[in-house]
N, CA, C and O of each residue as an XYZ file, in Angstrom:
812
protein
N      -9.455      5.460     -8.078
C     -11.075      4.610     -8.904
C     -11.338      5.385    -10.014
O     -12.293      5.002    -10.690
N     -10.815      6.266    -10.348
C     -10.329      6.636    -11.357
C     -10.802      5.974    -12.647
O     -11.814      5.995    -13.347
N      -8.997      5.070    -12.641
C      -8.972      4.519    -13.493
C      -9.499      3.272    -13.583
O      -8.960      2.437    -14.310
N     -10.661      2.971    -12.832
C     -11.291      1.647    -12.685
C     -12.815      2.524    -13.409
O     -13.620      2.027    -14.197
N     -12.826      3.214    -13.124
C     -14.518      3.713    -13.693
C     -14.008      3.850    -15.254
O     -14.395      3.156    -16.194
N     -13.033      4.925    -15.295
C     -12.528      4.657    -17.077
C     -12.567      3.655    -17.893
O     -12.908      3.575    -19.073
N     -12.132      2.798    -17.047
C     -12.424      0.786    -17.653
C     -13.592      0.258    -17.674
O     -13.986     -0.537    -18.527
N     -14.444      0.820    -16.391
C     -15.488     -0.340    -16.340
C     -16.669      0.912    -17.215
O     -17.344      0.370    -18.091
N     -16.920      2.398    -17.034
C     -17.523      3.066    -17.666
C     -17.552      2.807    -19.475
O     -18.485      3.064    -20.236
N     -16.283      2.258    -19.793
C     -15.859      2.135    -21.712
C     -16.525      0.562    -21.749
O     -17.182      0.394    -22.776
N     -16.501     -0.346    -21.059
C     -16.959     -1.378    -21.106
C     -18.766     -1.818    -20.749
O     -19.634     -2.511    -21.280
N     -18.667     -1.154    -19.832
C     -20.432     -0.673    -19.805
C     -21.613      0.043    -20.242
O     -22.002      1.142    -19.845
N     -21.999     -0.519    -20.882
C     -23.832      0.701    -21.936
C     -23.786      1.642    -20.993
O     -23.441      2.822    -21.046
N     -24.576      0.290    -19.241
C     -24.869      0.959    -18.183
C     -24.474      1.947    -17.337
O     -23.356      2.292    -17.719
N     -24.686      2.358    -16.726
C     -24.013      3.496    -15.719
C     -23.547      2.657    -14.706
O     -24.294      1.763    -14.309
N     -22.264      2.818    -14.149
C     -21.381      2.479    -12.963
C     -21.252      3.049    -12.298
O     -20.588      4.085    -12.332
N     -22.079      2.418    -11.055
C     -21.500      3.337     -9.384
C     -20.191      2.606     -9.173
O     -19.926      1.418     -9.354
N     -19.311      3.774     -8.673
C     -18.124      2.889     -7.863
C     -18.593      3.597     -6.264
O     -19.002      4.724     -5.986
N     -18.333      2.414     -5.424
C     -18.952      2.866     -3.788
C     -17.619      2.835     -3.441
O     -17.033      1.791     -3.728
N     -16.931      3.780     -2.851
C     -15.258      3.553     -2.623
C     -15.039      3.514     -0.447
O     -15.134      4.512      0.267
N     -14.794      2.275     -0.024
C     -14.574      2.706      1.328
C     -12.799      2.551      0.909
O     -12.166      1.802      0.165
N     -12.423      3.748      1.876
C     -10.754      4.112      1.780
C     -10.873      4.829      3.332
O     -11.790      5.531      3.758
N      -9.263      4.281      4.217
C      -9.036      4.895      5.165
C      -7.571      4.131      5.594
O      -7.430      2.908      5.553
N      -6.700      4.919      5.939
C      -5.705      4.646      5.646
C      -4.804      3.445      7.139
O      -5.652      3.421      8.031
N      -3.843      2.781      7.503
C      -3.469      2.512      8.544
C      -4.472      1.371      8.867
O      -4.829      1.410     10.044
N      -4.914      0.563      8.285
C      -5.920     -0.652      8.223
C      -5.600     -1.705      7.911
O      -5.153     -1.712      6.763
N      -5.607     -2.787      8.456
C      -5.443     -4.186      8.817
C      -6.033     -5.093      8.564
O      -6.955     -5.162      9.377
N      -6.084     -6.302      7.528
C      -7.517     -6.941      7.483
C      -7.250     -8.085      8.340
O      -8.046     -9.020      8.416
N      -5.981     -8.036      9.093
C      -5.494     -9.003     10.358
C      -6.720     -8.444     11.457
O      -6.849     -9.206     12.415
N      -7.484     -7.442     11.470
C      -8.128     -6.819     12.489
C      -8.761     -5.580     12.563
O      -9.569     -5.485     13.487
N      -8.643     -4.771     11.970
C      -9.070     -3.833     11.482
C     -10.583     -3.693     10.609
O     -11.598     -3.025     10.810
N     -10.106     -4.848      9.364
C     -10.968     -5.256      8.167
C     -11.267     -6.806      8.545
O     -11.649     -7.474      7.585
N     -11.163     -7.464      9.737
C     -11.738     -8.695      9.915
C     -13.120     -9.192      9.108
O     -13.963     -8.426      8.641
N     -13.139    -10.029      9.078
C     -14.587    -10.105      7.776
C     -15.100    -11.124      9.118
O     -14.398    -11.625      9.996
N     -16.707    -11.223      8.895
C     -16.610    -11.782      9.887
C     -17.114    -13.103     10.387
O     -17.543    -13.653     11.401
N     -16.760    -13.363      8.824
C     -16.348    -15.753      8.839
C     -14.509    -15.711      9.869
O     -14.065    -16.549     10.654
N     -13.824    -14.257      9.344
C     -12.813    -15.172     10.243
C     -12.642    -14.791     11.898
O     -11.857    -15.361     12.657
N     -13.780    -13.438     12.352
C     -14.020    -13.540     13.313
C     -14.493    -14.806     14.361
O     -14.012    -15.102     15.455
N     -15.660    -15.462     13.585
C     -16.130    -16.505     14.114
C     -15.339    -17.699     14.212
O     -15.647    -18.683     14.885
N     -14.387    -17.582     13.565
C     -13.138    -19.109     13.142
C     -12.382    -19.027     14.633
O     -12.285    -19.971     15.417
N     -11.903    -17.765     14.822
C     -11.361    -17.264     15.944
C     -12.061    -16.759     17.177
O     -11.498    -16.043     18.006
N     -12.671    -16.954     17.220
C     -13.283    -16.343     18.359
C     -13.007    -15.330     19.208
O     -12.899    -15.299     20.434
N     -12.863    -14.101     17.957
C     -12.519    -13.076     18.763
C     -13.221    -12.711     19.285
O     -14.337    -13.169     19.042
N     -13.109    -11.604     20.405
C     -13.087    -10.732     21.167
C     -13.209     -9.582     20.403
O     -12.373     -9.015     19.700
N     -14.908     -9.195     20.751
C     -15.943     -7.934     19.804
C     -15.740     -6.732     21.049
O     -16.459     -5.735     20.992
N     -14.956     -6.841     21.920
C     -15.743     -5.342     22.816
C     -14.217     -5.456     22.726
O     -13.463     -6.283     22.212
N     -13.969     -3.869     23.687
C     -13.680     -2.805     23.673
C     -13.546     -1.514     22.567
O     -14.073     -1.351     21.466
N     -12.708     -0.766     23.268
C     -12.559      1.033     22.331
C     -13.129     -0.047     20.890
O     -14.289     -0.005     20.481
N     -12.032     -0.975     20.276
C     -12.051     -0.840     18.545
C     -11.820     -2.222     18.320
O     -10.699     -2.683     18.101
N     -13.106     -3.042     18.382
C     -12.727     -4.321     18.194
C     -12.251     -5.025     16.526
O     -12.133     -4.292     15.544
N     -12.085     -6.137     16.484
C     -11.844     -6.683     15.346
C     -12.959     -6.116     14.277
O     -14.169     -5.894     14.304
N     -11.940     -6.008     13.366
C     -13.851     -5.451     12.064
C     -14.504     -4.834     12.176
O     -15.710     -4.985     11.977
N     -13.769     -3.611     12.652
C     -14.838     -2.181     13.379
C     -14.688     -1.726     11.469
O     -15.648     -1.540     10.722
N     -13.764     -1.675     11.229
C     -13.833     -0.784      9.699
C     -14.379     -1.796      8.268
O     -14.668     -1.515      7.105
N     -14.354     -2.509      8.713
C     -15.069     -3.676      7.837
C     -16.760     -3.286      8.126
O     -17.562     -2.994      7.238
N     -17.010     -3.351      9.354
C     -18.368     -3.226      9.923
C     -19.647     -1.672      9.214
O     -20.869     -1.546      9.148
N     -18.251     -0.655      8.768
C     -18.229      0.755      9.262
C     -18.354      0.773      7.595
O     -19.057      1.548      6.947
N     -17.678     -0.054      7.184
C     -17.367      0.333      5.418
C     -19.305     -0.535      5.074
O     -20.375     -0.174      4.583
N     -18.936     -1.327      5.484
C     -20.151     -2.041      5.109
C     -21.605     -1.550      5.010
O     -22.431     -1.671      4.106
N     -21.692     -0.719      6.710
C     -23.028      0.630      6.723
C     -22.827      1.554      5.745
O     -23.752      2.188      5.238
N     -21.668      1.675      5.440
C     -21.712      2.647      4.857
C     -22.363      2.401      3.332
O     -23.387      3.025      3.052
N     -21.972      1.802      2.679
C     -21.401      1.053      1.059
C     -23.710      0.713      1.293
O     -24.428      1.398      0.564
N     -24.160      0.045      1.950
C     -25.576      0.000      2.365
C     -26.297      0.911      2.492
O     -27.499      0.821      2.240
N     -25.714      2.028      2.925
C     -26.733      3.334      3.177
C     -26.964      3.777      1.539
O     -28.053      4.068      1.045
N     -25.582      3.749      0.796
C     -25.455      4.493     -0.367
C     -26.683      3.378     -1.414
O     -27.593      3.806     -2.124
N     -26.406      2.302     -1.246
C     -27.561      1.442     -1.791
C     -29.040      1.487     -1.853
O     -29.713      1.554     -2.882
N     -29.389      1.448     -0.850
C     -30.551      2.363     -0.101
C     -30.911      3.759     -1.234
O     -32.023      3.865     -1.751
N     -30.060      4.513     -1.431
C     -30.875      6.164     -1.408
C     -30.554      6.124     -2.576
O     -30.799      7.236     -3.044
N     -30.135      5.466     -3.341
C     -29.741      5.527     -4.968
C     -29.828      6.342     -5.700
O     -28.948      6.768     -6.448
N     -31.201      6.775     -5.569
C     -31.715      8.378     -6.583
C     -30.860      9.552     -5.470
O     -30.705     10.583     -6.125
N     -30.440      9.677     -4.453
C     -29.570     11.110     -4.328
C     -27.922     10.930     -4.427
O     -27.180     11.880     -4.175
N     -27.249      9.194     -4.947
C     -26.286      9.229     -4.517
C     -25.705      8.276     -6.392
O     -24.792      7.484     -6.626
N     -26.709      8.858     -7.243
C     -26.894      8.129     -8.618
C     -27.241      8.688     -9.711
O     -28.238      8.222    -10.262
N     -26.467      9.960    -10.414
C     -27.659     11.095    -11.591
C     -28.599     10.182    -12.234
O     -28.193      9.032    -12.404
N     -29.600     10.432    -12.565
C     -30.564     10.105    -13.443
C     -31.477      8.688    -13.278
O     -32.359      8.213    -13.994
N     -30.632      8.049    -11.516
C     -31.658      6.853    -11.135
C     -32.759      6.846    -10.768
O     -32.880      7.696     -9.886
N     -34.203      6.036    -11.077
C     -35.093      6.681    -11.088
C     -36.254      4.707    -10.879
O     -37.267      4.244    -11.404
N     -34.992      4.109     -9.567
C     -36.078      3.193     -9.511
C     -35.620      1.956    -10.139
O     -35.560      0.944     -9.441
N     -35.394      1.925    -10.984
C     -34.775      0.550    -11.626
C     -34.483     -0.747    -11.496
O     -34.822     -1.721    -12.168
N     -33.377     -0.562     -9.933
C     -32.467     -1.688     -9.915
C     -31.620     -1.791    -10.157
O     -31.349     -1.301    -11.254
N     -30.857     -2.256     -9.653
C     -28.921     -2.068     -9.462
C     -28.390     -4.077     -9.474
O     -28.829     -5.029     -8.828
N     -27.340     -3.971    -10.491
C     -26.663     -5.646    -10.234
C     -25.448     -4.877     -9.214
O     -25.079     -3.704     -9.165
N     -25.073     -5.952     -8.534
C     -23.877     -5.982     -8.166
C     -23.038     -6.670     -8.600
O     -22.925     -7.863     -8.320
N     -22.162     -5.917     -9.507
C     -21.293     -6.351     -9.961
C     -19.708     -6.683    -10.192
O     -19.111     -7.512    -10.880
N     -19.432     -5.967     -9.572
C     -17.994     -6.665     -8.502
C     -17.080     -6.122     -7.335
O     -17.411     -5.161     -6.641
N     -16.506     -6.462     -7.260
C     -15.406     -5.644     -6.097
C     -14.317     -5.709     -5.807
O     -13.799     -6.824     -5.854
N     -13.264     -4.210     -5.258
C     -11.954     -4.372     -5.551
C     -11.085     -4.667     -4.293
O     -11.840     -4.592     -3.324
N     -10.324     -4.849     -4.053
C      -9.850     -5.051     -3.079
C      -8.174     -5.006     -3.541
O      -7.493     -5.784     -4.208
N      -7.832     -3.572     -2.777
C      -6.207     -3.010     -2.763
C      -6.031     -2.618     -1.384
O      -6.680     -1.647     -0.996
N      -5.011     -3.404     -0.319
C      -4.777     -3.005      0.534
C      -3.147     -3.998      1.176
O      -2.729     -5.112      0.858
N      -2.677     -3.096      2.026
C      -2.196     -4.594      2.330
C      -0.703     -3.861      3.488
O       0.030     -4.745      3.932
N      -0.384     -2.593      3.846
C       0.938     -1.911      4.222
C       0.764     -2.599      5.919
O       1.727     -3.101      6.500
N      -0.996     -2.478      6.702
C      -1.247     -2.769      7.664
C      -0.454     -4.413      8.106
O      -0.311     -4.750      9.281
N      -0.184     -4.943      7.385
C      -0.413     -6.341      7.647
C       1.106     -7.349      7.399
O       1.427     -8.536      7.343
N       1.757     -5.930      7.299
C       3.318     -6.571      7.463
C       3.587     -7.331      8.290
O       3.023     -7.537      9.364
N       4.914     -8.035      7.624
C       4.996     -9.459      8.081
C       4.007    -10.557      8.679
O       4.305    -11.090      9.749
N       3.174    -10.805      8.203
C       2.134    -11.564      8.021
C       2.550    -12.847      7.298
O       2.603    -12.655      6.083
N       2.905    -14.269      7.713
C       2.978    -14.977      7.066
C       1.634    -15.509      5.409
O       0.419    -15.705      5.407
N       2.540    -15.550      4.434
C       1.311    -15.792      3.279
C      -0.145    -16.647      3.583
O      -1.221    -16.144      3.260
N      -0.030    -18.631      4.548
C      -1.052    -18.719      4.995
C      -1.944    -18.172      5.696
O      -2.947    -18.886      5.704
N      -2.181    -16.376      6.851
C      -2.551    -16.163      7.523
C      -3.664    -14.765      6.442
O      -4.783    -14.254      6.388
N      -2.595    -14.760      5.925
C      -3.671    -13.750      5.046
C      -4.303    -13.748      4.193
O      -5.129    -12.899      3.856
N      -3.827    -15.326      3.381
C      -4.803    -15.486      2.595
C      -5.944    -16.383      3.108
O      -6.687    -16.619      2.155
N      -6.288    -16.854      4.002
C      -7.020    -17.332      5.321
C      -7.886    -16.120      5.217
O      -9.000    -16.265      4.713
N      -7.461    -14.793      5.686
C      -8.754    -13.806      6.125
C      -8.522    -13.247      4.215
O      -9.061    -12.141      4.253
N      -8.159    -13.399      3.100
C      -8.704    -12.456      2.336
C      -8.912    -13.481      1.586
O      -8.015    -13.417      0.745
N      -9.740    -14.669      1.307
C     -10.771    -16.003      1.134
C     -10.943    -15.460      1.534
O     -10.877    -14.367      0.972
N     -11.469    -15.480      3.284
C     -13.336    -14.555      4.299
C     -13.552    -13.873      3.641
O     -14.609    -14.177      3.089
N     -13.134    -12.936      3.259
C     -13.351    -11.760      2.711
C     -14.164    -11.534      1.401
O     -15.282    -11.022      1.463
N     -13.590    -11.926      0.171
C     -14.061    -12.707     -0.824
C     -15.092    -13.007     -0.806
O     -15.744    -12.250     -1.525
N     -15.810    -13.913     -0.255
C     -16.813    -14.918      0.505
C     -17.649    -13.575      1.229
O     -18.545    -12.954      0.659
N     -17.191    -13.315      2.469
C     -18.533    -12.736      3.259
C     -19.097    -11.017      2.611
O     -20.168    -10.516      2.956
N     -18.230    -10.429      1.764
C     -18.646     -9.561      1.151
C     -19.883    -10.386      0.014
O     -21.100    -10.224     -0.075
N     -19.105    -11.130     -0.608
C     -20.843    -11.661     -1.892
C     -21.823    -11.718     -0.770
O     -22.680    -10.865     -1.002
N     -22.045    -12.267      0.201
C     -23.049    -12.173      1.258
C     -23.414    -11.317      1.338
O     -24.294    -10.965      0.553
N     -22.836    -10.265      2.586
C     -23.135     -9.116      2.573
C     -24.139     -8.278      2.369
O     -24.955     -7.685      3.075
N     -23.654     -8.451      0.156
C     -24.506     -8.125     -0.333
C     -25.381     -8.366     -1.351
O     -25.823     -7.733     -2.310
N     -25.569     -9.972     -0.656
C     -26.359    -10.710     -1.396
C     -26.116    -10.637     -3.429
O     -27.033    -10.411     -4.217
N     -25.119    -10.817     -3.688
C     -24.446    -10.745     -4.629
C     -24.039    -12.531     -5.055
O     -23.472    -13.251     -4.233
N     -24.350    -12.913     -6.129
C     -24.022    -14.555     -6.469
C     -22.277    -14.346     -5.973
O     -21.378    -13.537     -5.743
N     -22.860    -16.477     -6.067
C     -21.475    -16.716     -5.408
C     -19.483    -16.642     -6.069
O     -18.348    -16.920     -5.684
N     -20.294    -16.011     -7.373
C     -19.125    -16.169     -8.356
C     -19.483    -15.209     -9.069
O     -19.675    -15.260    -10.284
N     -19.664    -13.739     -7.975
C     -19.381    -12.081     -8.109
C     -17.996    -11.809     -8.395
O     -17.094    -12.235     -7.674
N     -17.812    -11.159     -9.355
C     -15.795    -10.778     -9.716
C     -15.751    -10.601     -8.523
O     -16.642    -10.535     -7.676
N     -13.847    -10.463     -8.424
C     -13.645    -10.021     -7.217
C     -12.259    -10.195     -7.457
O     -11.638    -11.257     -7.491
N     -11.770     -8.850     -7.647
C     -10.807     -7.831     -8.029
C      -8.936     -7.381     -6.719
O      -8.681     -6.400     -6.021
N      -8.180     -8.603     -6.984
C      -7.514     -7.313     -5.645
C      -5.994     -7.435     -6.304
O      -5.416     -8.361     -6.874
N      -5.655     -6.233     -6.004
C      -4.645     -5.823     -6.299
C      -3.467     -6.031     -5.323
O      -3.665     -5.668     -4.164
N      -2.111     -6.635     -5.674
C      -0.996     -6.660     -4.756
C      -0.313     -5.719     -3.763
O      -0.222     -4.535     -4.088
N       0.049     -6.018     -2.890
C       1.209     -4.936     -2.773
C       2.163     -4.305     -3.093
O       1.629     -4.156     -4.192
N       3.093     -3.770     -3.200
C       4.264     -3.416     -4.486
C       5.524     -2.409     -3.606
O       6.359     -1.745     -4.219
N       5.451     -2.462     -2.290
C       6.055     -1.347     -1.449
C       7.785     -1.681     -2.155
O       8.170     -2.746     -2.637
N       8.208     -0.990     -2.076
C      10.107     -1.146     -2.314
C       9.746     -1.632     -3.732
O      10.585     -2.525     -3.851
N       8.903     -1.632     -5.124
C       8.601     -2.716     -6.194
C       8.770     -3.872     -6.107
O       7.811     -4.587     -5.816
N       9.927     -4.371     -6.311
C      10.138     -6.002     -6.525
C      11.023     -6.527     -5.138
O      11.525     -7.630     -4.924
N      11.008     -5.328     -4.317
C      11.876     -6.070     -2.687
C      10.964     -5.635     -1.814
O      10.927     -4.671     -1.050
N       9.839     -6.985     -2.192
C       8.538     -6.608     -1.060
C       9.318     -6.457      0.606
O       9.012     -5.748      1.564
N      10.278     -7.328      0.438
C      10.900     -6.994      1.890
C       9.767     -8.066      3.098
O       9.283     -9.196      3.036
N       9.745     -6.916      4.125
C       7.995     -8.284      5.300
C       6.937     -7.948      5.094
O       6.047     -7.513      5.826
N       7.068     -8.328      3.097
C       5.153     -7.144      2.512
C       5.099     -9.269      2.088
O       4.117     -9.985      2.284
N       6.214     -9.644      1.617
C       6.862    -10.869      1.194
C       5.562    -12.434      1.639
O       5.888    -13.587      1.354
N       4.943    -12.289      1.950
C       3.554    -13.041      2.481
C       2.411    -12.312      2.126
O       1.493    -13.040      1.748
N       2.102    -10.787      2.123
C       0.943    -10.628      1.910
C       1.096    -10.672      0.634
O       0.026    -10.999      0.120
N       1.961    -10.492     -0.181
C       2.141    -10.317     -1.828
C       1.503    -11.659     -2.621
O       0.810    -11.814     -3.627
N       2.266    -12.754     -1.375
C       2.313    -14.060     -2.213
C       0.480    -14.387     -1.942
O      -0.226    -14.822     -2.852
N      -0.124    -14.040     -0.358
C      -1.135    -14.194     -0.259
C      -1.976    -13.988     -1.651
O      -2.457    -14.847     -2.390
N      -1.992    -12.524     -1.762
C      -2.766    -12.073     -2.703
C      -3.124    -12.381     -4.363
O      -4.145    -12.253     -5.039
N      -1.439    -12.957     -4.703
C      -1.755    -13.704     -5.993
C      -2.281    -14.948     -5.722
O      -2.993    -15.337     -6.647
N      -2.188    -15.792     -4.711
C      -2.792    -17.054     -4.099
C      -4.283    -17.247     -4.654
O      -4.611    -18.402     -4.926
N      -5.437    -15.975     -4.892
C      -6.253    -16.155     -4.054
C      -6.921    -16.751     -6.285
O      -7.470    -17.666     -6.899
N      -6.146    -15.067     -6.543
C      -6.332    -15.385     -8.182
C      -5.507    -16.567     -8.823
O      -5.430    -16.392    -10.039
N      -4.995    -17.483     -8.489
C      -4.457    -18.950     -9.282
C      -5.236    -19.753     -8.701
O      -5.383    -20.065     -7.519
N      -5.878    -20.155     -9.942
C      -7.291    -21.469     -9.498
C      -5.947    -23.213     -8.977
O      -6.201    -24.396     -8.751
N      -4.893    -22.568     -9.000
C      -4.633    -24.106     -8.963
C      -4.785    -24.320     -8.026
O      -5.010    -25.493     -7.727
N      -4.733    -22.842     -6.564
C      -4.475    -23.144     -4.796
C      -5.883    -22.904     -4.450
O      -6.189    -23.142     -3.282
N      -6.834    -22.461     -5.274
C      -8.440    -21.681     -5.192
C      -9.004    -21.816     -6.496
O      -9.310    -20.855     -7.202
N      -9.151    -23.115     -6.835
C     -10.510    -23.794     -7.670
C     -11.978    -22.904     -7.259
O     -12.695    -22.487     -8.168
N     -12.226    -22.738     -6.233
C     -13.324    -22.306     -5.682
C     -13.162    -20.800     -6.042
O     -13.903    -20.068     -5.386
N     -12.419    -20.231     -6.869
C     -12.125    -18.554     -7.269
C     -12.085    -18.257     -8.713
O     -12.346    -17.241     -9.358
N     -11.503    -19.956     -9.174
C     -11.631    -19.851    -10.752
C     -12.253    -19.185    -11.472
O     -13.398    -19.598    -11.656
N     -11.903    -18.034    -12.127
C     -13.059    -17.565    -13.450
C     -13.556    -16.165    -12.372
O     -13.712    -15.070    -12.912
N     -13.758    -16.291    -11.006
C     -14.083    -15.437    -10.851
C     -13.431    -14.529    -10.072
O     -13.992    -13.462     -9.823
N     -12.015    -14.836     -9.513
C     -11.598    -13.772     -8.751
C     -10.181    -13.201     -9.589
O      -9.742    -14.054    -10.361
N      -9.341    -11.811     -9.563
C      -7.824    -11.912    -10.341
C      -7.087    -11.245     -9.690
O      -7.514    -10.295     -9.034
N      -6.241    -11.469     -9.708
C      -5.349    -10.937     -8.666
C      -4.128    -10.263    -10.022
O      -3.933    -10.749    -11.136
N      -3.620     -9.286     -9.534
C      -3.180     -7.903    -10.396
C      -1.657     -8.213     -9.777
O      -1.740     -8.304     -8.552
N      -0.496     -8.374    -10.190
C       0.709     -7.520     -9.614
C       0.871     -6.387    -10.208
O       0.558     -6.271    -11.393
N       1.296     -5.537     -9.622
C       1.864     -3.930     -9.984
C       2.926     -3.782     -9.641
O       3.100     -2.563     -9.665
N       4.440     -4.602     -9.083
C       4.991     -4.377     -8.905
C       6.042     -3.923     -9.630
O       7.070     -3.734     -8.980
N       6.082     -3.668    -10.926
C       6.311     -2.918    -11.610
C       5.843     -2.002    -12.662
O       6.133     -1.660    -13.808
N       4.680     -1.685    -11.406
C       4.464     -0.031    -11.760
C       4.739      1.467    -11.253
O       4.576      2.589    -11.730
N       5.288      0.881     -9.922
C       5.152      2.010     -8.659
C       6.319      1.398     -7.808
O       6.105      0.210     -7.571
N       7.185      1.749     -7.420
C       7.922      1.274     -5.658
C       7.312      2.347     -4.275
O       6.169      2.056     -3.922
N       7.827      3.252     -3.679
C       7.625      3.794     -3.089
C       7.530      3.786     -1.502
O       8.366      2.919     -1.248
N       7.160      4.102     -0.591
C       6.553      4.276      0.722
C       5.394      3.254      0.923
O       5.197      2.512     -0.039
N       4.797      3.133      1.738
C       3.226      2.868      2.067
C       2.555      3.456      0.775
O       2.198      2.665     -0.098
N       2.343      4.970      0.590
C       1.647      5.755     -0.170
C       2.233      6.188     -1.720
O       1.855      7.171     -2.359
N       3.148      5.296     -2.104
C       3.729      4.797     -3.186
C       3.883      6.134     -3.595
O       2.992      6.625     -4.288
N       5.166      7.012     -3.185
C       5.616      7.733     -3.514
C       4.462      9.434     -3.304
O       4.642     10.637     -3.112
N       3.516      8.639     -3.466
C       2.344     10.088     -2.952
C       2.519     10.249     -5.012
O       2.871     11.397     -5.281
N       2.389      9.602     -5.955
C       2.571      9.807     -7.550
C       1.176      9.738     -7.661
O       0.568      9.281     -6.694
N       0.583     10.081     -8.594
C      -1.068     10.708     -8.910
C      -0.635      9.097    -10.050
O      -1.249      8.055     -9.822
N       0.604      9.155    -11.362
C       0.541      8.481    -11.960
C       0.329      6.712    -12.139
O      -0.123      5.957    -13.000
N       1.033      6.569    -10.583
C       0.823      4.850    -10.165
C      -0.615      4.434     -9.978
O      -1.077      3.353    -10.342
N      -1.424      5.624     -9.235
C      -2.842      4.941     -8.634
C      -3.367      4.819    -10.490
O      -4.318      4.115    -10.829
N      -2.601      5.575    -11.410
C      -4.223      5.632    -12.139
C      -3.309      4.547    -12.817
O      -4.443      4.442    -13.284
N      -2.759      3.969    -13.158
C      -2.212      2.961    -13.720
C      -2.592      1.572    -12.269
O      -3.429      0.690    -12.463
N      -2.320      1.610    -11.822
C      -2.969      0.356    -10.854
C      -4.752      0.550    -11.302
O      -5.221     -0.454    -11.837
N      -5.639      1.632    -11.135
C      -6.360      1.627    -11.637
C      -6.975      0.662    -12.752
O      -7.743     -0.297    -12.676
N      -6.425      1.205    -13.664
C      -6.599      0.897    -15.366
C      -5.811     -0.802    -14.959
O      -6.762     -1.455    -14.529
N      -5.174     -1.256    -14.944
C      -5.135     -2.714    -14.772
C      -6.467     -3.130    -13.705
O      -7.091     -3.928    -14.405
N      -7.009     -3.044    -12.765
C      -7.465     -3.728    -11.942
C      -8.920     -3.315    -12.695
O      -9.802     -4.076    -13.094
N      -8.881     -2.374    -12.729
C     -10.149     -2.206    -14.235
C     -10.586     -3.151    -15.389
O     -11.626     -3.722    -15.719
N      -8.781     -3.008    -16.040
C      -8.874     -4.579    -17.118
C      -9.454     -5.376    -16.961
O     -10.489     -5.699    -17.544
N      -8.494     -6.259    -15.492
C      -8.976     -7.784    -14.749
C      -9.761     -7.777    -14.565
O      -9.882     -8.793    -13.880
N     -11.060     -7.149    -14.658
C     -12.432     -6.808    -14.056
C     -13.364     -7.018    -15.282
O     -14.435     -7.617    -15.182
N     -13.123     -6.746    -15.883
C     -13.075     -6.143    -17.254
C     -13.088     -8.102    -18.181
O     -14.004     -8.885    -18.432
N     -11.853     -8.139    -18.359
C     -11.641     -9.455    -18.503
C     -12.298    -11.023    -17.601
O     -12.380    -12.177    -18.020
N     -12.673    -10.434    -16.262
C     -13.601    -11.837    -15.579
C     -14.619    -11.430    -16.247
O     -14.339    -11.906    -17.347
N     -15.928    -10.716    -16.430
C     -16.573    -10.192    -16.423
C     -17.135    -10.263    -17.919
O     -18.265     -9.872    -18.212
N     -16.238    -10.798    -18.825
C     -16.201    -11.380    -19.879
C     -16.344    -12.806    -20.136
O     -16.798    -13.381    -21.125
N     -15.721    -13.401    -18.713
C     -15.089    -15.230    -18.677
C     -14.324    -15.084    -19.525
O     -14.482    -15.599    -20.632
N     -13.492    -14.482    -19.269
C     -11.589    -14.581    -19.898
C     -10.749    -15.094    -18.713
O      -9.533    -15.246    -18.838
């Protein structure tokens, strides 16, 4: 978020507020399953940890921040806000998932988040890929290919000009925490922020 914040803080004249949702060991295929996917699959939402639990918790906490900007954004005096974009960087827990399956979940996530926050249908969305073991993705190949696909207008014309995929395989390898390398996280954030700025500029 520091890399993203530096880039967007430079790009915008207005204040930028990043609302971060972060929790390890969570999958898009269950924990963060968006509402559209749950409805499509008829997923059982009962039990101790139903599908979409992390998604619901994140949306709830993010909305709580937006409903109380006076305490969360220095200098805020009721001037309103614009939901300017979304970022997504995840994938370890979906190890082994085929491209087509993760791709469907991710497409639904993009659309559902826009709906949840009353954002325009073309609100920019940037996703960074998995890069475990660098170029040698192994069981995360399907997740990587799906993450790249949503930013490809040939595969997803509905996302043309409003979704960008950021390939980070050349930045850092390591395991599921990328070797706990702070430089890797800073570089990923910088690259994601720049991709968002290009979408905002219409490039």
